[in-house]
DRENBAFI-980880 format. One record per residue (C-alpha): residue number from 0; residue in one letter; chain; x, y, z. Coordinates in steps of 0.02 Angstrom, whole numbers, plus 50000, padded with zeros to 5 digits. Layout:
- num_residuo_cadena_px_py_pz
- NUM_A_A_X_Y_Z .
...
//
This chain:
- num_residuo_cadena_px_py_pz
- 0_M_A_52581_45187_52909 .
- 1_E_A_52719_45059_52898 .
- 2_I_A_52719_44893_52991 .
- 3_Y_A_52884_44817_53047 .
- 4_L_A_52894_44630_53084 .
- 5_V_A_53056_44580_53170 .
- 6_D_A_53133_44406_53174 .
- 7_G_A_53167_44389_53360 .
- 8_T_A_53252_44220_53341 .
- 9_Y_A_53376_44287_53214 .
- 10_E_A_53407_44443_53317 .
- 11_L_A_53441_44344_53474 .
- 12_F_A_53567_44233_53383 .
- 13_R_A_53647_44383_53299 .
- 14_H_A_53671_44478_53462 .
- 15_Y_A_53728_44325_53557 .
- 16_Y_A_53874_44297_53440 .
- 17_A_A_53910_44482_53409 .
- 18_L_A_53914_44543_53590 .
- 19_P_A_54018_44495_53743 .
- 20_S_A_53942_44387_53875 .
- 21_A_A_53848_44480_54011 .
- 22_R_A_53786_44397_54170 .
- 23_D_A_53667_44467_54298 .
- 24_S_A_53689_44455_54486 .
- 25_G_A_53620_44279_54484 .
- 26_G_A_53746_44223_54354 .
- 27_R_A_53619_44211_54213 .
- 28_E_A_53668_44263_54037 .
- 29_V_A_53573_44419_53979 .
- 30_G_A_53690_44498_53850 .
- 31_A_A_53598_44447_53692 .
- 32_V_A_53426_44500_53761 .
- 33_R_A_53500_44665_53817 .
- 34_G_A_53566_44691_53641 .
- 35_V_A_53401_44648_53557 .
- 36_L_A_53305_44763_53673 .
- 37_S_A_53421_44908_53634 .
- 38_S_A_53408_44872_53448 .
- 39_V_A_53218_44863_53445 .
- 40_L_A_53199_45019_53553 .
- 41_G_A_53318_45103_53431 .
- 42_M_A_53193_45066_53292 .
- 43_I_A_53058_45151_53391 .
- 44_K_A_53169_45299_53427 .
- 45_S_A_53201_45316_53241 .
- 46_G_A_53015_45331_53206 .
- 47_V_A_52941_45156_53195 .
- 48_T_A_52766_45161_53268 .
- 49_H_A_52693_44988_53228 .
- 50_L_A_52793_44830_53256 .
- 51_A_A_52791_44651_53317 .
- 52_V_A_52927_44525_53355 .
- 53_A_A_52906_44340_53317 .
- 54_T_A_53008_44208_53412 .
- 55_D_A_53028_44020_53407 .
- 56_R_A_52977_43971_53582 .
- 57_V_A_53026_43795_53527 .
- 58_I_A_53133_43762_53373 .
- 59_E_A_53035_43610_53316 .
- 60_S_A_52870_43633_53222 .
- 61_F_A_52744_43534_53123 .
- 62_R_A_52876_43520_52985 .
- 63_N_A_52977_43399_53092 .
- 64_D_A_52834_43276_53074 .
- 65_L_A_52849_43289_52884 .
- 66_W_A_53037_43270_52868 .
- 67_P_A_53143_43185_53003 .
- 68_G_A_53298_43286_52958 .
- 69_Y_A_53213_43453_52983 .
- 70_K_A_53302_43575_53100 .
- 71_T_A_53292_43552_53287 .
- 72_G_A_53359_43641_53439 .
- 73_E_A_53506_43521_53451 .
- 74_G_A_53673_43608_53464 .
- 75_I_A_53608_43776_53525 .
- 76_Q_A_53719_43845_53663 .
- 77_P_A_53630_43829_53833 .
- 78_D_A_53665_44014_53873 .
- 79_L_A_53582_44062_53711 .
- 80_W_A_53435_43944_53726 .
- 81_A_A_53399_44004_53904 .
- 82_Q_A_53376_44181_53843 .
- 83_F_A_53224_44145_53733 .
- 84_P_A_53097_44160_53876 .
- 85_L_A_53188_44312_53942 .
- 86_L_A_53179_44394_53770 .
- 87_E_A_52991_44371_53762 .
- 88_E_A_52969_44437_53941 .
- 89_T_A_53081_44587_53909 .
- 90_L_A_53001_44640_53745 .
- 91_A_A_52827_44624_53819 .
- 92_A_A_52880_44733_53963 .
- 93_A_A_52944_44859_53837 .
- 94_G_A_52769_44868_53766 .
- 95_I_A_52812_44773_53607 .
- 96_I_A_52695_44643_53535 .
- 97_V_A_52776_44470_53540 .
- 98_W_A_52720_44317_53443 .
- 99_P_A_52802_44162_53522 .
- 100_M_A_52779_44014_53405 .
- 101_V_A_52758_43834_53462 .
- 102_E_A_52667_43730_53330 .
- 103_F_A_52724_43848_53192 .
- 104_E_A_52886_43942_53162 .
- 105_A_A_52928_44127_53181 .
- 106_D_A_52940_44132_52992 .
- 107_D_A_52758_44076_52981 .
- 108_A_A_52711_44218_53098 .
- 109_H_A_52802_44344_52988 .
- 110_A_A_52715_44277_52832 .
- 111_S_A_52544_44278_52915 .
- 112_G_A_52569_44449_52993 .
- 113_A_A_52631_44524_52830 .
- 114_A_A_52484_44455_52730 .
- 115_R_A_52360_44519_52860 .
- 116_A_A_52438_44692_52873 .
- 117_A_A_52455_44713_52685 .
- 118_G_A_52270_44684_52667 .
- 119_N_A_52236_44844_52763 .
- 120_P_A_52223_44996_52648 .
- 121_R_A_52293_45107_52785 .
- 122_V_A_52458_45015_52777 .
- 123_A_A_52580_45090_52653 .
- 124_R_A_52716_44959_52675 .
- 125_V_A_52757_44803_52775 .
- 126_V_A_52941_44779_52817 .
- 127_I_A_52995_44603_52866 .
- 128_C_A_53158_44620_52961 .
- 129_T_A_53260_44464_52929 .
- 130_P_A_53390_44402_52805 .
- 131_D_A_53309_44230_52798 .
- 132_K_A_53285_44182_52617 .
- 133_D_A_53124_44088_52660 .
- 134_L_A_53040_44257_52691 .
- 135_S_A_53079_44317_52514 .
- 136_Q_A_52925_44221_52460 .
- 137_C_A_52819_44349_52554 .
- 138_V_A_52883_44501_52458 .
- 139_R_A_52751_44585_52350 .
- 140_G_A_52800_44729_52238 .
- 141_D_A_52860_44868_52353 .
- 142_R_A_52716_44843_52473 .
- 143_I_A_52790_44697_52569 .
- 144_V_A_52979_44707_52573 .
- 145_Q_A_53119_44615_52664 .
- 146_L_A_53251_44711_52762 .
- 147_N_A_53418_44644_52821 .
- 148_R_A_53448_44760_52969 .
- 149_R_A_53631_44709_52981 .
- 150_T_A_53677_44754_52801 .
- 151_R_A_53536_44881_52781 .
- 152_V_A_53486_44803_52615 .
- 153_T_A_53301_44805_52573 .
- 154_L_A_53229_44685_52444 .
- 155_D_A_53071_44727_52350 .
- 156_E_A_53004_44609_52217 .
- 157_A_A_53129_44667_52087 .
- 158_G_A_53267_44644_52216 .
- 159_V_A_53214_44465_52250 .
- 160_I_A_53221_44426_52064 .
- 161_R_A_53395_44504_52050 .
- 162_K_A_53458_44404_52199 .
- 163_F_A_53382_44233_52163 .
- 164_G_A_53336_44240_51979 .
- 165_V_A_53154_44197_52017 .
- 166_P_A_53003_44297_52080 .
- 167_P_A_52946_44282_52260 .
- 168_E_A_52807_44158_52222 .
- 169_S_A_52938_44035_52154 .
- 170_I_A_53050_44041_52309 .
- 171_P_A_52975_43883_52388 .
- 172_D_A_53005_43788_52226 .
- 173_Y_A_53182_43861_52217 .
- 174_L_A_53220_43801_52393 .
- 175_A_A_53143_43631_52359 .
- 176_L_A_53262_43599_52215 .
- 177_L_A_53414_43683_52288 .
- 178_G_A_53390_43628_52469 .
- 179_D_A_53411_43729_52628 .
- 180_S_A_53550_43668_52744 .
- 181_A_A_53492_43787_52883 .
- 182_D_A_53322_43702_52886 .
- 183_G_A_53391_43527_52862 .
- 184_Y_A_53331_43468_52691 .
- 185_P_A_53449_43431_52548 .
- 186_G_A_53360_43473_52387 .
- 187_L_A_53389_43368_52232 .
- 188_L_A_53559_43305_52174 .
- 189_G_A_53637_43409_52036 .
- 190_W_A_53517_43556_52048 .
- 191_G_A_53620_43712_52083 .
- 192_P_A_53575_43897_52097 .
- 193_K_A_53598_43936_51912 .
- 194_S_A_53506_43787_51842 .
- 195_T_A_53366_43803_51969 .
- 196_A_A_53343_43989_51935 .
- 197_A_A_53347_43965_51746 .
- 198_V_A_53218_43826_51744 .
- 199_L_A_53100_43908_51870 .
- 200_A_A_53115_44077_51784 .
- 201_R_A_53034_43992_51634 .
- 202_F_A_52911_43874_51718 .
- 203_G_A_52875_43954_51887 .
- 204_H_A_52831_43798_51987 .
- 205_L_A_52883_43616_51998 .
- 206_E_A_52726_43545_51922 .
- 207_N_A_52749_43653_51767 .
- 208_I_A_52923_43584_51727 .
- 209_P_A_52909_43458_51583 .
- 210_A_A_52979_43284_51615 .
- 211_D_A_53067_43291_51446 .
- 212_A_A_53215_43411_51452 .
- 213_S_A_53202_43439_51264 .
- 214_Q_A_53045_43539_51300 .
- 215_W_A_53131_43656_51421 .
- 216_H_A_53217_43769_51295 .
- 217_V_A_53325_43832_51437 .
- 218_D_A_53514_43851_51430 .
- 219_V_A_53572_43741_51573 .
- 220_A_A_53707_43609_51584 .
- 221_N_A_53660_43426_51601 .
- 222_A_A_53476_43461_51572 .
- 223_G_A_53438_43279_51538 .
- 224_S_A_53513_43224_51701 .
- 225_L_A_53420_43361_51796 .
- 226_A_A_53257_43311_51716 .
- 227_A_A_53286_43126_51758 .
- 228_T_A_53323_43171_51939 .
- 229_L_A_53167_43277_51953 .
- 230_S_A_53059_43141_51874 .
- 231_R_A_53130_43012_51993 .
- 232_E_A_53117_43120_52148 .
- 233_R_A_52967_43231_52108 .
- 234_E_A_52871_43178_52263 .
- 235_R_A_53021_43219_52371 .
- 236_A_A_53038_43389_52287 .
- 237_L_A_52854_43424_52321 .
- 238_L_A_52881_43378_52503 .
- 239_F_A_53028_43497_52515 .
- 240_R_A_52921_43633_52439 .
- 241_T_A_52793_43603_52575 .
- 242_L_A_52929_43624_52704 .
- 243_A_A_52984_43787_52621 .
- 244_T_A_52808_43860_52602 .
- 245_L_A_52763_43976_52744 .
- 246_R_A_52592_43981_52822 .
- 247_T_A_52493_44141_52798 .
- 248_D_A_52335_44095_52892 .
- 249_I_A_52388_44106_53075 .
- 250_P_A_52271_44225_53169 .
- 251_L_A_52388_44346_53257 .
- 252_F_A_52290_44509_53265 .
- 253_E_A_52127_44584_53209 .
- 254_D_A_52181_44760_53168 .
- 255_V_A_52350_44839_53134 .
- 256_E_A_52320_44965_53273 .
- 257_Q_A_52351_44824_53394 .
- 258_L_A_52534_44833_53336 .
- 259_R_A_52555_45017_53383 .
- 260_W_A_52687_45043_53516 .
- 261_K_A_52607_45128_53666 .
- 262_G_A_52756_45137_53781 .
- 263_P_A_52835_45020_53909 .
- 264_A_A_52754_44935_54057 .
- 265_P_A_52816_44976_54235 .
- 266_E_A_52901_44804_54240 .
- 267_L_A_53032_44864_54118 .
- 268_D_A_53117_44969_54252 .
- 269_A_A_53168_44817_54355 .
- 270_I_A_53225_44724_54198 .
- 271_A_A_53327_44872_54140 .
- 272_A_A_53410_44888_54310 .
- 273_R_A_53454_44704_54304 .
- 274_F_A_53531_44726_54132 .
- 275_D_A_53624_44883_54182 .
- 276_A_A_53702_44792_54328 .
- 277_A_A_53754_44641_54223 .
- 278_R_A_53941_44616_54209 .
- 279_S_A_54017_44592_54037 .
- 280_Q_A_54150_44463_54010 .
- 281_R_A_54234_44374_53868 .
- 282_R_A_54136_44220_53813 .
- 283_P_A_54240_44061_53813 .
- 284_R_A_54262_43982_53642 .
- 285_P_A_54163_43823_53615 .
//
C-alpha cells in the first residue's frame, strides 16, 4: 500500500489564491475549502486508499519560543484564516483523517506520520504532498518521497541531492546556514546556496565543519570569511538548525489501517449543498 500525507495548510493557501472568491448564503468565504475538498477527493478517485491531511490550527508553535522572529499568523487574509476550521470540519465529514496541529506544526505531523508509516513493512511508499523544502529532510531512498502536486514533480533521495546539493539528512543544516525567509530566520551572512551545498556535501553537518577553512578542501569563494562567520555565529546556526529540524515523535496513529478512507459521513451532504450554492465573485485586490 501507499500512504499519502497532504499539507492542508499549503493546499488551503494555494486554492485561496488560485480560485475566485465564493461566499455561502451567510456571506462566509468557502472557495478555498471547496477547492481543497475537490482536490483531495480527486486523489481518492484516482486510486489513493490511505491518506491524512495535516493543518496548522494555529500558525505559531513551540519554535516561536526559541526564535522571536519565527513565522506567525500576522498578515494572513481574514477570509483565508477563517477557512481553517471549516477545512478541518469538511475533510472530517468527507471521511478523511485530519491532524490539526497546535503545539507543533503541520510539517512536524508529516514528518512523524511518514516515519511511523515507513516503519510498517506493509507500506510500499509514503508520499508527502507538499513543495515545502523543510520536508525534504524526511525523504528516504524511494520509500519516503516528496510530491509537489501542482508541478507533479516527485523527489526521491537522489532528487533531493540534485535539487539542493545535499542529502536529506543535511537539509536542516542547509537551511540553518542559508536561512528560510518563509519561516522567519535569516541564516548566516555570506552563506549562499552554492557554498552551503558544497561545504555540507563534504561534511554533512554543522559540527563536522572545521573552524579552519584551510581544512575544508572545498572549492568555494571567500572560504575564510565563511569560516569566520560560522565560528562567530555557530550557536546561532545550531539554533536555526533546531528550528529547521522536524519532529518525528508525535503520536498520530497506531496502525496505517487507521488512515484508510472508508467513505464520507452523512454530514458531508449538507456541507456539499452549502458549497454548491455558494456564489463565486472576483476577489478584490489587497
